[in-house]
Structures are given as C-alpha cells and as structure tokens.
N, C-alpha and C positions, 0 to 999 in steps of 0.2 A: 481445548477441544481438539482431539486427534482422531482421524478416521482414515480408512482405506477405501479405495475405489479402483475397480479393475479397469484395465485398458487393453487394447488390442495387443500391444507390445509390452505390457507390464502392469504396474500398479501406480496409482497416485497415493501418496500419504500426505495428509494435510493437517495443519495446526492453525487455529485462528483464535486470537484473544485481543481484547481491548481493555484499557484501564484508564481511569480518570487522572492518574498521576498523583503526586504528593502536594500539589499547590492549587490546582483548579478545583472549584467546588463541584463541578459536574463534568460529564463526558460529552464532548461534541463530536467524537469520532464514532464511526460505525463500520462494521465489517460484514462480509458475506462470503460463505463457503458453500458453493454448489458443486461439489467435486464430481457428482454423478454426470453433470453436464459440462464439466471442465471450465467452470467460471468462478473467479474469485475477485473480490473487490475490497478496497479500503477507501473510505471517504472521511475527510476531515473538515468539519464545519468551521467556517471562518471565525476565528477567535476575535473578540472585541466587537462583533457585529450582532445584530438581533437574530435570535433563533437559529444559531449555527447548528445545534443538535437536530432541529427539525429539517434543515436543509440537507444534512448528511444522510438522514434516514430516508428522505424523499429520493435521493440518488439510489440508495440501496433498494428501495421499494420498486423504483422504475426498472432496474436491472432484473430483479427477481420476477416481476410481472412479465417482462419480455421473455425470460427463459421459460416460465410456466405456460405462456400462451403461444409460444412458437414451437412447432414440431421439431423434435431433436435434429432430424436430418436437414432442416432448413435454418437452424441456428448458425449465425456467422458473426464475424467481427463487424460487418456492416449493420446487421440488425441490432447488435449491442451498441454500436455508435448511435443509431437512431434512438435507442432507449435513453442514452445520455442527453441527447438533444431535447427529447421530450421532458426529461427531468429539469433541464435548464428553463424551459418555458413554464413548467409547473411551479418552480421556485419563484420565478419572477412574478407570476400571478398571485402566489401566496403572499409575497411581500406587499404587493399593491393592495390586496384585499384585507390583510390582517396586520400589517406592520406600518401602515401609513406611508408606504413606498420606501421605508428604510431597507438597507441592503441585507439580505441573507444569502449566504453562498457556501460553497463547499469545493474542496479539491477532490479529485478522484484518481485512483489507479485501478485498472481492470486488467486481469490476465485471463485470456481465453485460449484453451488448448484443444485442438481438434485435428485429426488426420495427420499426426506427426509433426504439426507446426504449432508454434506459440505466437500469440498476438498480444502486445501490450498497448493499451489505450490509456491516455492520461491527460489531465488538466490540473495545473497547479504545481505544488512542490512536494507532494507525496511521491514516493519512489518505488520502482521495481528493480531488484537486483537479480542477477543470474549467477549462481555458483556452478561453474563447469570445470571439471578436471582440476579442482582445488584453486581455481582462479575466479575471483569475484569481479563481475562486470556490472556496471550501472547501465540499465537498459532505457532509462528515462532521463530527460533533461529538465531540470527545474524551470518552471515558468515563474521566475523571480527577478527582482530588480538587481540583486547582487550577481546572479548568473549572467544577466545582460552585461553588467559591468566587467565581469571576468572575461567574457567573450570579446568585449571592446578593448581589452588590455588595460583597463583603468585600475583594477586591483588583481592581486594574485588569488588563485583558488583557495590557497591556505588561509587567506584573510576573510573569505566569504562568510564562514559560519559565525564569526564573532563581530561581523560588521553591524553598525547601528541599523542598517536597512535590511538585515537578514530575514525579517519577518514579513517583508513587503512582497506579495505575489502579484504577478502581472496578468494572470488569467485564472478564472474560477467559474464553476457552474452556478448560474443564478444571478450573475452580475450584469450581463449584456445580452440583448437579443441575438447578437452575432457571436457564435461560439466556435472556436477552432479546437479540434481534438487531435492531438498528435498520436501517431501509431508507429510501433516498431515490431516487426515480425521476423521470425526465423525458424529454422528447422530444429525440432526437438531431438535431444539425444538421451539415451539411457543414463541415469545418474544425475541428470540436471536437477538443480534445486533452485527454486525461486523464492524471493522474499519481497512481499508487498508491505509497505510501512508508511505511517504518517510521519511528519517531521518531528514529532515528539520523541521518536526513537533516534533519528539521525542527529538531533541536537545533542544528545547525550553520548552516543557511540560513534566513533569514527568508522570509516570504511574498513580500516585495519581491524578494529574491534569486531565488526560484523563478520568479517572473514574468519576470524578465530572461532567465534561462536558457531559458525556454519560448517566447521570441520567435523563436528560431532556427527556420528552415524544416525543417532536417534533424532527424528524431527521434533518430538516432544521435548527432549532435553535441549535442543537448539532453541526452540520457542521460549521455553521457560527461562533459559539463560539470558536471552535477549531482553525479555520483559524485566527479569529480576535485576539485571545489570543497569538498565535505565532507571529503575526505581531507586537502586542504591546510589546512583549518581545524582539524585535529586528530583528527576522527572517533573520539571517545571511546567510541562505541557501534558495533554492527554497522550497516551502511548498505545499504538495499535500495530500488530504485525500479523501477517498471514504467511505461512510457509507451505510450499508445495514441492514435493520431491517425487521424481520418477524412479522406480526401482530398476535394477539392472536387467531383470528378466522375469517372465511369468513363473519360472521354476523356483524362485525363492520362496522358502517356507513362510517368511514374514519379511516385509520391506523395512521393518523397524529393527534396529540392532541397538540394544541398550549399551550405553557407555557410562562407566562408573564416574568419570570425570566430567563435570559440567563447568565450562569456563565462566567465571564471574568477574566483572570489572568493578573495582571499588572507586569511590569518589576521590580522584587525585587532585581536583581543583579546590575542594573544600568550600565551594560556593554553589548557590542555587541561582540559576538565571531568572531574572524577572521577565 
C-alpha cells in the first residue's frame, strides 16, 4: 500500500505491508499507516506466547483510537505515549480475563511527525531507521538480552543476531503494570526516509542490506524489495515494514520516482532459522 500526503514543507509518501512469512502459520504482526496525521506504527505480537496477534492488534487499535479522538492540533508524542500505556493495561486485563493469566504481549515502534520534527517511541526489539543523505541510522535501541550483553561488553555486536538468546526481549507491552517507553526525537529534513520494521525483517537482512534497498527513489520499489528479499531468504518469522519518505519540496510533480532496478538479496546461507 503506497499513498501520498501533503505537508507544509512537502509531501509524505508511505508504504506499509505485513506478511506471515514462510514458516509461521499465522501473522502476529500488525501495522498502522495514518499518514494524514503523521502517525505510523509496527507492532509484533510476542511469538511463543498466547494471543500475540490479539496483543499487537490491541496496540494498533489503541493508537488509532487516540488519533481519531484527539483534535489534530492537540495530538502529540505525549498523547500517543499515553495511548501505548493504555494498551499495556488493556492487554494485561485481556490476559487475566481470557487467558487464565498467561502472558500476551507485543513490541511496538511508533513514528510521529509534526511541525518539522520526528518522534520515535518504542518498546521491544522492533526498530526504526532513518536514511538521511544516503546514510542509514538506527534510531532505536533493542530492548533485548543480547543488546544488554553487547553494551556490557560480553559479546560483540556482530555476534548478537546469531546468539542463542537473540529472541529474548527485556521489555514488551502487556507484560508488566510498569512500562517504560523510550523516545528519540529530532528535526526533520527534506529527503528523510524512515523504516519501521519488526525483527522478522532484520533477522533476514543486515543493516547494509537495508541501506542498499533504501537507495531506491521509489518508496514502493524499496518496500517491495525489502519484503521480497526477506521472503527469498527464508522469512522464518512474520515480516512487517512501513516506509515514510519526505519529498524534497512542494514543487515536485510527484514524490515517487520509479527505478527500473529493484535490489533483491538472495539466500546466501542456504538455511532457514528455527
């Protein structure tokens, strides 16, 4: 799904897609594209737990309800943060009432753009990247056990993805009454391109792979290349990505420029991760 939305200083072009992958029988990811209000979300239901798909959808619904019920002029990163906190309580209550107290949870990454600034909110190991002037920056820090180990100097970052504890997250929505939501904000520049994704994408594609895909001028080509590349590599988990690009100026006839070459990464490992 690709669409345009006008801005004071240009246009948003966005792409949002989610896929169950090639191994999982159902999709526990959910995405939200509210480009008119400058809000985008990816939520990844906790795999191996009860009702992960319900939890991720409850996160999406809470954010959507917040946007719909809040006057546009009053919408802020603080009001969206409160929506995530409400989703946390709603998931906990759902687990207690319908799952005999078993854990249902979800990661979340949320991008909010307003008045020339971007705001990234997140819980868990889904990620937000910013491509600026052909340089890919990771704007979130994984709430995961391996990232804690990297920061403690116990393992190298290059070892993290294939570590036996790589799937263990240390923070999620719906797991505890006390929820800490991290935030990273900054000034928006023309040409900025954001990628929100679940770990099903980053398990299959390295940051270098992502950067190559995001060189394409067309957001739709970039999005389809990312999804196709993950599927070709095995897609052992659900895969979701949302792309948001800011055009260079109002005067552009179209913020999309088709590129005949779509980068695709083939399975070099020959293995599908369990």
